[in-house]
C-alpha atoms as one frame of an Amber mdcrd trajectory, in Angstrom:
protein
  22.816  27.297  -1.264  20.629  28.569  -4.104  22.341  26.136  -6.487  20.757
  23.126  -4.823  17.625  24.965  -3.723  16.699  26.286  -7.137  18.223  23.914
  -9.678  18.968  20.234 -10.047  22.449  19.274  -8.980  24.508  16.438 -10.443
  23.900  12.935  -9.147  26.507  11.892  -6.607  26.955   8.391  -7.936  30.015
   6.817  -9.462  30.416   4.846 -12.687  33.803   3.654 -13.831  35.279   1.252
 -16.364  35.738  -2.216 -14.963  39.299  -2.322 -16.235  40.219   0.617 -14.023
  39.089  -0.768 -10.671  40.944  -3.242  -8.537  40.290  -6.554  -8.116  36.786
  -1.113  25.290  34.400   1.550  26.158  31.595   3.158  24.175  32.502   6.044
  21.938  30.611   9.301  21.652  26.890   9.454  20.986  25.462  11.468  18.117
  25.351  14.681  20.119  29.090  14.363  20.813  30.202  13.670  17.242  31.640
  16.975  16.013  30.274  18.702  12.940  32.112  17.578   9.816  32.278  18.981
   6.300  33.451  15.629   4.968  36.174  13.726   6.775  37.450  10.150   6.927
  35.522   8.139   9.492  37.882   7.712  12.446  35.626   5.716  14.758  35.118
   2.001  15.033  34.037   0.242  11.817  30.368   0.758  10.960  29.504  -2.720
   9.749  25.865  -1.949   9.016  26.960   0.553   6.337  28.656  -0.627   3.187
  29.538  -0.171  -0.440  27.229  -1.207  -3.270  28.910  -2.338  -6.467  26.889
  -3.061  -9.593  27.786  -4.565 -12.945  26.113  -2.328 -15.519  27.374  -4.198
 -18.574  29.719  -3.041 -21.328  32.588  -2.875 -18.852  30.863  -0.346 -16.605
  30.711  -0.637 -12.825  28.422   1.426 -10.609  29.565   2.455  -7.132  27.190
   3.611  -4.390  26.624   3.269  -0.657  23.905   1.691   1.463  22.885   0.663
   4.967  21.257  -2.424   6.444  17.868  -1.565   7.967  15.981  -3.642  10.481
  13.507  -5.927   8.736  11.728  -9.243   9.355  13.888 -10.916   6.715  17.137
  -9.314   7.856  18.128  -8.842   4.217  17.094  -5.268   3.340  19.564  -2.499
   2.471  18.497   1.139   2.036  20.018   3.140  -0.824  19.119   5.698  -3.520
  16.989   4.892  -6.566  19.572   6.367  -8.923  21.968   3.696  -7.662  19.672
   1.208  -9.416  18.965   3.017 -12.686  18.615   6.486 -14.186  17.238   8.093
 -17.359  20.755   7.885 -18.801  21.239   4.249 -17.716  17.700   2.814 -17.547
  18.531  -0.881 -17.267  18.630  -2.683 -13.946  22.165  -3.858 -13.083  23.189
  -7.257 -14.388  24.675  -8.197 -11.029  25.309  -6.435  -7.737  26.957  -6.849
  -4.353  26.695  -5.155  -0.967  29.952  -5.115   1.023  29.182  -4.185   4.659
  31.971  -2.411   6.516  33.950  -2.106   3.279  37.494  -0.924   3.876  40.159
  -1.022   1.172  39.443  -4.515  -0.145  39.018  -3.446  -3.775  36.209  -4.176
  -6.182  37.279  -7.781  -6.708  37.387  -8.306  -2.951  33.913  -6.818  -2.544
  32.542  -9.084  -5.259  34.100 -12.101  -3.581  33.162 -11.408   0.031  30.092
  -9.187  -0.375  26.457 -10.189  -0.216  24.908 -10.732  -3.636  21.959  -8.512
  -4.424  18.925 -10.627  -5.278  16.421  -7.894  -6.143  16.104  -4.121  -6.578
  13.134  -2.074  -5.387  12.391   1.463  -6.575   9.139   3.382  -6.002   6.472
   3.794  -8.698   7.424   7.447  -9.089  10.964   6.527 -10.151  10.079   6.298
 -13.832  13.357   6.480 -15.730  11.569   7.235 -18.976  11.008  10.711 -17.520
  13.414  13.605 -17.005  15.554  13.385 -13.865  14.149  16.599 -12.371  10.652
  15.136 -12.531  11.510  11.900 -10.728  14.096  13.204  -8.256  11.559  13.426
  -5.375  11.399   9.618  -5.578  15.146   9.017  -5.268  14.976   6.343  -2.571
  15.178   2.566  -2.883  15.976  -0.745  -1.257  17.902  -3.796  -2.366  17.386
  -7.270  -1.003  20.500  -9.372  -0.516  21.148 -13.076  -0.254  21.480 -15.125
   2.893  24.715 -16.994   3.516  24.296 -20.466   4.980  20.970 -19.355   6.400
  22.386 -16.227   8.051  21.122 -12.794   7.065  23.266  -9.706   6.611  21.455
  -8.205   9.578  22.395 -11.172  11.768  26.008 -10.904  10.664  26.524  -7.125
  10.682  23.693  -5.463  12.587  21.044  -3.061  11.353  19.775   0.470  11.691
  16.236   1.520  12.458  14.284   3.042   9.572  12.135   6.157   9.921   9.495
   7.413   7.523   8.238  10.956   7.022   7.720  13.274   8.763  11.373  13.618
   9.775  12.350  15.771  12.746  14.717  18.189  11.010  15.662  19.732  14.357
  17.912  16.767  15.091  21.475  16.601  13.771  22.396  13.939  11.256  25.481
  11.889  10.544  25.736  11.204   6.805  27.938   8.245   5.881  29.160   7.034
   2.523  31.998   5.860   0.309  32.781   9.093  -1.514  34.891   8.321  -4.575
  35.407  11.678  -6.284  38.395  13.882  -5.406  39.637  14.337  -2.751  38.242
  10.912  -1.779  39.107   7.521  -3.260  36.035   5.460  -2.367  38.096   2.924
  -0.472  37.125   3.942   3.063  34.144   5.412   4.846  33.696   9.189   5.020
  31.121  11.298   6.788  29.513  14.668   7.307  27.686  15.692  10.461  25.596
  18.688  11.365  22.216  20.375  11.353  19.857  19.970   8.404  17.147  22.054
   6.788  13.899  20.568   5.517  13.325  22.110   2.093   9.853  23.458   1.320
   8.003  24.907  -1.655   9.033  28.341  -0.412  12.763  27.598  -0.205  13.404
  25.011  -2.923  12.942  23.994  -6.531   9.989  21.586  -6.655  12.315  18.691
  -7.462  14.039  19.153  -4.110  10.978  19.853  -1.931  10.831  17.457   1.012
  14.561  16.806   0.915  16.992  17.459   3.743  19.752  19.972   3.019  23.097
  19.518   4.768  25.828  22.103   4.337  28.692  22.427   4.280  29.367  18.847
   3.203  31.844  17.866   0.508  30.876  14.206   0.045  31.156  13.293  -3.623
  29.981  10.635  -6.057  30.062   7.135  -4.604  28.439   8.376  -1.375  25.044
   8.231  -3.105  22.574   6.083  -1.232  24.558   6.390   1.985  22.463   6.690
   5.152  21.600   9.907   6.944  21.411   8.800  10.549  19.895  10.416  13.594
  20.592   9.150  17.090  23.835   7.513  15.987  25.368   5.528  18.832  28.977
   4.517  18.300  28.685   1.866  20.993  26.395  -0.112  18.679  27.514   1.808
  15.569  23.916   2.137  14.438  21.252   4.823  14.326  17.982   5.643  12.628
  17.989   6.106   8.851  15.980   9.259   8.114  17.089   9.551   4.498  19.666
   8.560   1.904  22.072  10.772   0.002  20.450  11.823  -3.256  22.276  14.704
  -4.965  25.134  17.101  -4.384  25.871  20.540  -5.767  29.614  20.044  -6.050
  29.915  23.192  -3.958  29.526  21.840  -0.445  25.787  21.114  -0.396  24.161
  17.687  -0.331  20.548  16.613  -0.258  19.150  13.631   1.610  15.898  12.048
   0.491  13.601  10.712   3.263  11.321   7.684   2.854   7.665   8.799   2.493
   5.248   7.367   5.022   2.988   5.617   2.522   5.010   4.728  -0.585   8.246
   4.294   1.345   6.680   1.849   3.786   5.019  -0.128   0.995   8.341  -0.339
  -0.817  10.101  -1.492   2.356   7.530  -4.210   2.922   7.968  -5.399  -0.656
  11.735  -5.569  -0.232  11.395  -7.472   3.044   9.090 -10.049   1.421  11.506
 -10.577  -1.473  14.069 -12.452   0.610
């Protein structure tokens, strides 16, 4: 636990060479979903959650996760800021796609059937000219996706509610994402579920203060940006996004980053207006 509390863990994103990737009755409510350390999602497809694929140039492809959140435009997807850019890769992606309900269709399939990303929205504090440990508290973002024949991604696949801080850390979360590092392959949805701890100045390195700690959870790179949901209802397969996956220790600890009440809401409104 001290590894993620006291130091900065590696980003749980995924970047790979483009040449190596391929072209009846309601279920249980959140309280009934068993704790999970990182298992394949065995429930009905969660269409409001999907895979984000970005073209970073020079043959590089970024792989992250995201979730549709309820918005006036119906075109807003919540994800992590480091899924957009980082100090090591400061440029905004050349192109990007969001593939809701992604399940073993390959990168080429996601590019063909996914929703094109029209704009990326990171908070002012996500200044990639700075060191990662300085900007990590701002590791939340939104992307705005296209409409298809006038229909929004929310109309087509549903949406989750979005909560801003303060987050009730007494409630369990279900963390969803397309983990791509071993033992996962990034081709199907995985999840962790359990109680969380809200990290404070007393318990955490300042870069992680305000984050939500979930352990044990073995989600790996590719799950970055995936939603941390409270009140998940498998009947509708939606919940309330209280954070997005930011970093992982590689030793069974992951950190979710909530959306701050002021800057997070302003960023959301900007993303909703961009459609």
